[in-house]
N, C-alpha and C positions, 0 to 999 in steps of 0.2 A: 822160554820159562817165565812164568809170572811170579813175582814176589810181592810181599807186603812189608813195609818198614815204616817206622815213625821218624819224624823230624827231631832235631835236637832242641829246638826252641819250645818253651812252655806254651806259647801261643800257636805253635804249629805241630801239636802232638798227635793230630789225626794221622793214622797210617795211610800211606799211598800204595795203590796197587798198580802193577804194570811190570814190564821187564826190568831187569836190574839197571840197564842203561836209562830207561825212561824215568824210573824212580830217582836215580841220581841227578838226572837233568832237572826233573820237576822240583826236587827239594831245593835246588839252588834258586830256581825261579820263585818258588813259594816264599823263600826268605826275603827276596826282593819285593814281592808283593806286600808282605807284612810290613816291610820298611816304608813302602809307599803309602800304605794306609796310615802309618804313624806320622809321616811327613804332612799329609793332607790334614789330619786331625789336629796336629800342632798348629798349622796355619789358621784353621778355623778358631781354635781356642785363643790364639794370639789376637785375632781380629775381634773376638767377643769381648776381650778385656778393654777395648777402646770404644765400644759401642754403647749407645743408650740402651735402657732396659728393654724397650720393645724390640729393637734390632738384635739385642743379645739373646732374647728368648727365641727369635727366629733362627739364629745361628746355632743355639743349643738343639733346636729341633732338627737342623741339618746334621749336626753331629750324631744325633740318635739314629738318623738314617744311615750315616756312614758306618756306625758300629754294627748295625743290623746287616749291612752289605758285607762287612768284614767277616762276620760270623758265618754267613752263607758261603762265602768263598773259601774260607779256611776249613769248613766242614767237608769240602769236596775230597773224595778219596781217590779219584782217578788221576793218575799222573798225566794222562793224555790231556786232561782239561787244562792244566797249567801250561803244558807245552803248546797247546793249540791257541788258547784264549789269552795267554799272558806273555807271549814271546816278546812283544813290544809293550812295555808297561806305560809308555808315554800317556800320562793323564788318564789312565784307565779308571782310577778310583773316582775322580771327579765325574767322568762320563757315567759311571754307574749311579751316582747320586743324582745327576741332572736328568737322567732318564726316569727317575722315580716320580709317580704322579703327585706324591706329597710335596716334593720339591717345587713342582709347577704351581701348586696352591700357595706355597710360601712366597714364591717369586711374584705371582699375580697380586697378592696382597701387598707386598712391598712396593711394587710398581704403582699401584693405586695411591698409596700414601706418598711416595716420592714425587709423583706427578702433581701433587698439590690438590687443587680443587677437583672434585669429580661431580658428575651431573646428578642432581637430586630432583626428583619429580614431585611437584605439589599434587597430591592425590585429588584435591577438590577442584583445582583450576586446570590441571593438566600442564601447567607451565613448567619449564625446566630452568634451573639456575645452577651456576657453576660455583659452588661454595661448599666446603666441608669443614665444619668446626672441629677443633681438636679435643680428644678425650671426652670430659663430661660437660663440654659446652654445647649449647644449642642456639640455633638461629630462629628468632621469632618475628613475625610481622604483626604489628598492632592491628586490632580490629577497631576501626574508627567508630565513634559514637555518632548519633544523629546530629545534624547541624542545627536543628530547631528544638526549642524547649517544648514542654507538653502543651503550653497555651499558644503555640504557633509563633512565638517571637524568635527571630533569628539571633543566634548567639555568635558573636564574632570569635574567630579562632583564638585571639589573645585571651578571651575570657573562659575558654573551654579547658577543663582539666583533662590531661591525656588519660585515656582509658588504661586499665591494667589487665586487659584481656587481649590475647593474641593467638595466632595460629603458628604452630611449630612448622618451620619450613625444612630444616635440616638438623640432624643430630650427630654428635661425635660417636666414636666407636665404643666409648665406655669410660668409666672412672678408673684411673690408674692407681693401684694400691702400692704400698711401700715395698711389698715383696715382688713387684713387677707384674702381678696379675691384673687383668682388666675386667671390670664388672660392667655388664651391659646396663644401659640406662632404662628407666621405667617409661619415659616419654618417648614418642616416636613422631616422625613427620606426619602432619595432618591433624594432630591433637590440638584442641582448643584449651588454652591454659590461662590461669590467673597468676599474676606475678606482682612482686612489690613495686611500688611507685618509682623508686630510684634504682631498680635492678638493671644490671648489665651495662653495656656500652652501645650507644646508638651509632649506626653507620648507614650510608646510602650506597646502594648497588643498582646500577642501571636505572637511576631515577626513583627508586623505591627505598623507603626507610625501613631498616630492620634493627633489631636489638640482638646482640650476642651476649648471652648470659650463661651462667652455670646452672645445671639442673637443680641445684640446691635453692636457687632463687625462685623456682616454681612453687606456688602455694597450693595449687590444686589443678586437676585435669577435669574439664567440664564434659 
């Protein structure tokens, strides 16, 4: 005999179909499944409270995946599904999340950030450098002026004024707003830009001098 009955929990109100014994068994399992979703969600929320805004946004995205998976599971009407798929709840909820392609995208982005520098290719020269500026910062390589004046007289380095034109080598992922959103930058690797004389911080990487500055220091893109 096949029967249909509803669970007692507000979150488990979808009726289950199956024999009386199957439904009784599945209802007990379903309540454990619901509790496990609650447990995992609480762990992610607790972690989010201690995280920086970018990490917190990623954790909230994972929580959205969790709630979507919860809804899918709890909408299932077949008692046999819970009996077969959820007999051993051991970390099943996390496994559902980890198998979702969206989680893989979040994990890949997080890994790239945590690993520090990633390879950025200079489109004009084809050279690769290992540096990734944070947020709205950019890395610029000065474009040197000619060493001679117009009348052919050699100008010593000490008498030359450093040019304010450069090529963007690498850019951050965007400007971080107060609400945690990130706005993409206007400049991109390969752009030639003009910048203020005293902009940014000079640094040397593998024998080459660069300037790390904020996008706001850029006056124009050439």
